[in-house]
C-alpha positions, -999 to +999 in steps of 0.1 A: -091+042-370-072+078-364-057+062-336-042+033-352-025+060-377-015+083-346+004+050-334+023+044-362+038+082-359+047+073-321+061+040-333+088+055-354+096+080-330+101+059-300+122+037-321+143+066-333+150+072-302+161+036-293+185+038-324+198+072-310+198+069-275+221+031-278+255+048-290+248+070-263+246+043-239+280+027-250+300+062-240+279+054-205+293+023-201+325+039-205+316+061-177+306+035-154+337+013-160+357+051-152+339+052-122+342+020-109+383+020-112+382+051-096+363+032-065+385+002-070+416+024-063+405+045-035+395+012-019+426-006-023+447+027-021+463+022-049+489+045-059+515+019-082+513+024-119+490+008-140+515-013-156+520-028-121+502-064-119+475-057-092+460-037-119+456-070-138+420-081-120+408-051-130+418-051-168+405-086-164+372-078-153+367-049-175+381-074-206+351-099-196+328-075-195+332-066-229+338-099-239+301-108-229+289-075-250+305-089-280+291-124-274+263-116-268+254-090-288+276-094-321+286-128-321+324-117-319+356-133-331+388-124-341+403-147-373+445-141-381+455-139-344+485-157-352+496-130-376+506-110-344+542-123-334+544-128-298+569-105-275+583-090-306+577-052-317+552-046-346+530-026-358+487-029-359+471-002-380+432-008-374+404+006-398+380+029-375+346+022-370+321+051-366+313+031-325+344+014-323+331-011-301+354-037-321+384-015-309+375-016-272+365-054-273+402-063-291+421-038-270+408-046-240+412-082-250+452-078-259+456-063-227+455-092-205+471-110-232+500-137-216+526-133-248+519-096-258+526-061-244+506-036-261+504+004-266+478+024-278+476+059-298+449+074-292+430+104-309+437+139-292+401+149-287+395+115-262+419+135-241+398+164-235+370+142-227+368+146-186+365+117-166+382+090-188+417+097-185+420+064-157+410+039-182+427+053-208+455+046-183+451+018-175+444+000-209+481+017-221+461+048-245+480+081-249+485+101-275+522+095-285+548+110-296+573+099-327+595+090-293+576+074-274+559+048-302+597+047-308+604+031-275+577+016-270+588-005-302+620-010-288+605-022-256+590-048-278+555-040-278+530-035-301+517-004-311+480-002-320+469+027-343+438+038-361+457+061-389+421+074-398+407+081-363+379+106-356+381+120-391+380+081-408+350+072-380+325+097-390+336+104-428+340+071-446+312+057-463+292+025-468+328+014-494+348+017-458+372+036-477+401+048-453+401+087-449+439+091-438+442+126-447+478+122-455+489+107-419+519+087-423+536+089-390+533+051-385+550+039-418+577+064-405+578+051-373+579+019-385+609+021-410+625+041-378+623+007-360+624-018-389+595-034-378+565-046-396+528-032-403+500-053-398+463-046-414+433-054-391+400-041-400+362-057-380+336-069-407+301-046-407+316-022-381+300+006-397+268-013-403+264-020-363+265+022-359+263+047-385+265+083-387+234+100-396+238+119-434+220+146-427+242+182-423+271+164-433+288+191-449+283+215-419+295+189-400+323+185-417+334+220-413+334+220-375+353+195-372+378+206-393+381+238-371+379+225-341+387+184-345+356+177-321+334+148-341+302+165-329+278+145-354+244+125-346+247+088-346+223+060-343+227+017-341+235-005-319+222-033-343+231-063-330+251-073-365+281-101-371+316-087-362+345-103-367+377-091-370+405-101-393+440-093-383+462-096-419+501-110-425+528-083-416+535-064-441+573-063-433+595-033-449+625-053-466+589-068-484+582-033-499+621-024-504+636-059-514+671-038-518+670-042-479+662-077-479+697-095-481+718-085-450+705-046-451+676-046-428+689-025-405+699-001-434+664+007-438+666+024-407+680+055-422+652+059-444+629+070-421+633+108-430+631+099-469+598+115-482+595+091-511+602+057-485+576+072-458+555+069-488+559+043-507+554+026-475+524+041-463+509+030-500+517+001-493+500-005-457+469+010-475+466-015-503+470-041-476+442-030-456+422-025-483+428-055-499+414-075-467+381-049-463+373-059-498+379-098-490+362-101-462+335-074-465+300-070-484+305-036-500+287-014-497+277-021-464+247-035-457+228-036-424+203-065-435+232-087-445+251-080-415+220-094-395+217-123-417+254-130-406+246-126-374+220-152-377+236-178-395+271-176-383+273-186-342+237-170-333+255-174-298+286-181-282+297-166-246+336-163-243+361-153-221+394-139-220+410-174-204+392-191-234+405-172-262+441-177-248+436-213-250+430-209-285+394-216-276+367-213-308+366-174-308+401-170-325+406-187-356+426-190-385+418-169-417+406-189-448 
């Protein structure tokens, strides 16, 4: 009897270890990819910039590895890909999950899209992590400045940004609240270049991986001081994940006075705080509406698991299938 009772806490301890180890496994997977890229470059003696086609094979292999993980573990899908214009500039704003595996799925996939070129803005703390620079450069991730982002849009690229960044990843909640902390640079850039802002969100992203709530206030003080999101994370739950891409929000939709032949005139308002604030609020509303339409609130792990079992429990996809308009991508109904 006592032996059986002793087994209970040991079992709980084992599962606790597994739940806290799985998120670490995601970061280990990233490092394995970075090491493989170093070997790839050394073996082939590559000195070409990462924008050259010779790197496309590496991108495609890594994208398919992430899609394999996405397919098996989360039955991953993308809805509304047609809302991203082809070969035209736009800014895509994505809600930031605790462990943003959806970001890895989406960015690696879009990096091999034949009809779109991307530029990804990464949180500053990412560039303090040793060893990952080659991986970020391969997938066009950079810190981003106002000038570089404007240039990317001038080159007809899709600029991918998560305005909430690490703060949203760690300190958002079960209601998927946006934690942007007055960030407005993306709206200023969109006004300057007169391009649309496209909201995007992944269903159940906070149910897959969660932040341990004990000592959260202490960890927040540490983050605000040092800007390092060092906090216990657990999870790896195989919940259903589906990225929803909303309809583009154009500047002239928010500011109708610029709709009739005055589109370029709005570019002069990129330094006007009132215009920037209004565009930020409109973008935030569009993303919040997307979340409310497609996410059970408050988030629930059990419901996410149930969706995984009932909605395409296993569908293996590859990058080739995605861009052949396969079952992975579909319109938002």
